[in-house]
C-alpha positions as CSV (number, residue, x, y, z in Angstrom):
1,X,-10.0,-10.1,-39.1
2,X,-13.2,-8.2,-39.5
3,X,-16.6,-9.6,-39.7
4,X,-16.9,-8.9,-43.5
5,X,-13.6,-10.7,-44.1
6,X,-14.8,-13.7,-42.1
7,X,-18.1,-13.7,-43.9
8,X,-16.3,-13.5,-47.3
9,X,-14.1,-16.5,-46.4
10,X,-17.1,-18.5,-45.1
11,X,-18.9,-17.7,-48.4
12,X,-15.9,-19.1,-50.3
13,X,-15.8,-22.2,-48.2
14,X,-19.5,-22.8,-48.7
15,X,-19.1,-22.3,-52.5
16,X,-16.2,-24.8,-52.5
17,X,-18.3,-27.3,-50.6
18,X,-21.1,-27.0,-53.1
19,X,-18.7,-27.5,-56.0
20,X,-17.2,-30.6,-54.4
21,X,-20.7,-32.0,-53.6
22,X,-21.9,-31.3,-57.2
23,X,-18.8,-33.0,-58.7
24,X,-19.1,-36.0,-56.3
25,X,-22.8,-36.5,-57.2
26,X,-22.1,-36.2,-60.9
27,X,-19.2,-38.7,-60.6
28,X,-21.5,-41.1,-58.8
29,X,-24.3,-40.8,-61.4
30,X,-21.9,-41.1,-64.4
31,X,-20.3,-44.3,-63.3
32,X,-22.0,-47.6,-63.4
33,X,-20.8,-49.8,-60.5
34,X,-21.6,-53.5,-60.4
35,X,-21.7,-55.5,-57.3
36,X,-18.8,-57.8,-58.4
37,X,-16.4,-55.0,-58.8
38,X,-17.3,-53.5,-55.4
39,X,-16.9,-56.9,-53.7
40,X,-13.6,-57.5,-55.5
41,X,-12.3,-54.1,-54.3
42,X,-13.3,-54.9,-50.7
43,X,-11.5,-58.3,-50.9
44,X,-8.4,-56.6,-52.3
45,X,-8.4,-54.1,-49.5
46,X,-8.6,-56.8,-46.9
47,X,-5.8,-58.6,-48.6
48,X,-3.7,-55.5,-48.7
49,X,-4.3,-54.9,-44.9
50,X,-3.2,-58.5,-44.2
51,X,-0.1,-58.3,-46.4
52,X,0.9,-55.0,-44.8
53,X,0.5,-56.4,-41.3
54,X,2.6,-59.4,-42.2
55,X,5.2,-57.2,-43.7
56,X,5.3,-55.0,-40.6
57,X,5.6,-58.1,-38.3
58,X,8.5,-59.5,-40.3
59,X,10.3,-56.2,-40.3
60,X,9.9,-55.9,-36.5
61,X,11.1,-59.5,-36.0
62,X,14.2,-58.6,-38.1
63,X,14.8,-55.6,-35.9
64,X,14.4,-52.9,-38.4
65,X,15.0,-49.6,-36.5
66,X,12.0,-47.7,-38.0
67,X,9.4,-50.2,-36.9
68,X,7.7,-49.8,-33.5
69,X,5.8,-52.6,-31.7
70,X,2.8,-50.3,-31.4
71,X,2.7,-49.9,-35.2
72,X,2.9,-53.6,-35.7
73,X,0.1,-54.2,-33.3
74,X,-2.1,-51.5,-34.9
75,X,-1.5,-53.0,-38.3
76,X,-2.4,-56.5,-37.0
77,X,-5.6,-55.2,-35.4
78,X,-6.7,-53.3,-38.6
79,X,-6.0,-56.5,-40.5
80,X,-8.1,-58.6,-38.2
81,X,-10.9,-56.1,-38.1
82,X,-11.0,-55.9,-41.9
83,X,-11.1,-59.7,-42.2
84,X,-13.8,-60.1,-39.6
85,X,-16.0,-57.5,-41.3
86,X,-15.5,-59.2,-44.7
87,X,-16.3,-62.6,-43.1
88,X,-19.6,-61.2,-41.6
89,X,-20.4,-59.7,-45.0
90,X,-19.9,-63.1,-46.6
91,X,-22.1,-64.7,-44.0
92,X,-24.9,-62.2,-44.7
93,X,-24.6,-62.8,-48.4
94,X,-24.8,-66.6,-48.0
95,X,-27.8,-66.2,-45.8
96,X,-29.5,-63.9,-48.3
97,X,-28.8,-66.4,-51.1
98,X,-30.2,-69.3,-49.1
99,X,-33.4,-67.2,-48.3
100,X,-33.8,-66.4,-52.0
101,X,-33.3,-70.1,-53.0
102,X,-35.8,-71.3,-50.5
103,X,-38.5,-69.0,-51.7
104,X,-41.4,-70.7,-53.3
105,X,-42.6,-69.6,-56.7
């Protein structure tokens, strides 16, 4: 490949990046996102991780041939990590609520 071909390909890549960035910014500004829906989505994600880990564990216990112990352990760790981060988020929200409620007017 010559330098001109490489520069042309790099130019195309940069153009694509700019297009993706512009559409992403436009999508973010067009949508109105409320806190409740974001929190609900995060809780659903944690729930999905936990259900998947439980399903993998049950499949491994049954002796399904396509399930490795390492996959089961990784799914369990992902589930635990997702739950712990959600728990910490909840604790921070409760603390913030208490701080706001204790403010004097």
